[in-house]
N, C-alpha and C positions, 0 to 999 in steps of 0.2 A: 128651337124647340129641344131638339135632340137635348146641346150642349146642359140645359136645363136640364131635362130629364139624368144626364148623367151625373150632370153634380146631384139633383136629388137623390139617386142612387148612392154614391159615395160618401155623401154625410147625413147616413142616418142616425147619428147619436145626436146630431145639432140640431136645435130649433131654427128652420131656415124662415129667414124674413120673405116672402114673396116681391115685397117690394124691392128690397136692396138685391135680389138674385135678378128681377126684370133691369132693374136701375144698371146694373154689371155687366147686364148683356145690351146695353144701349137701347131699351125700349119701355114704351111707355106702360103702368101698369094695366088699363083695360086694356091694350093692344096686348101687351103677353096673355093676358088669360084668353082673351079670344081666339086668338093664336094656338094656345095650348088646350084647349078644350077642340079646338075643331082637328086638330093633330092625334090627341088623345081617347077625345070623350071625357075627357075630366078636366078638373080644376087643377090648378097647379097645387092647392092642399089637398083635395081627393087623390089625386094620385102619390103625392110623398105618404098620407095615410097607406094608401095601398101597398106602396113599396115598403112601407116601415111593417105593414100587417105580414105580409108576403117572406119577409125576413124571418118576424117570429112565428109563423109556421114552419118556415123549412127547421127551427131551432126547438122547437115545439117535439117536431118527425126525427131529428138527426141524435139528440141527446138528451141529457138527463134537467139539465137546469130548470130549477126553478122558476114559475111562471113572474116570479119578481124579477129576476136576474132575466130574463130574455126580456121582459118588459124595461130595463131598465137598457139590455143594448141596443135594442132597436129604438132610443131615445125617447118612451116615455117614465113621466115621475109621478104622473097619476093615474092608479090603479083604475077608478073609476072610469076614465075617460077611453082607457086601454082597453076595459072591458067592453065596454059601449061601442069603439070602433070596429074593434075584434068581432065585437059580434053581429054589427050591422054588416060586413066584409062578408063573412064566414058561415053565416047563419049559427053560429054556435060559439058558449066560450068558452074563454083558451084552456080551461079546465077539461069540457068535454072534446074538443078537440086534441090536446094533447093524448087524452085518455080511449079514444081512437084511433089518431094514427101513429103515435109514439111506439114503435117495434121493442125499443132495448127494454120500457116500461113494463111488459108484455112476460120477456124474457126471467 
């Protein structure tokens, strides 16, 4: 599971295939999911989403990139999906988050 976590964290921009990831670790998909959930509390897909959103949050807090730039940087190409997942995980939209936590935007 740790190998999978490291892979996900180091390949943010890629569309990660959980099937391929579990196969590369020589574990069946269902067994992989079960182990992953037990270790992290999230499915591999949820974990990947959370990692991407954490990276997006950090970007919003530390630089002046647009929401679109950050979205692409963390591997999303669909604004609607990015916004929905971001809001589900953080409780606010990317724009609200950036407005609240970006120190440079206030300066």
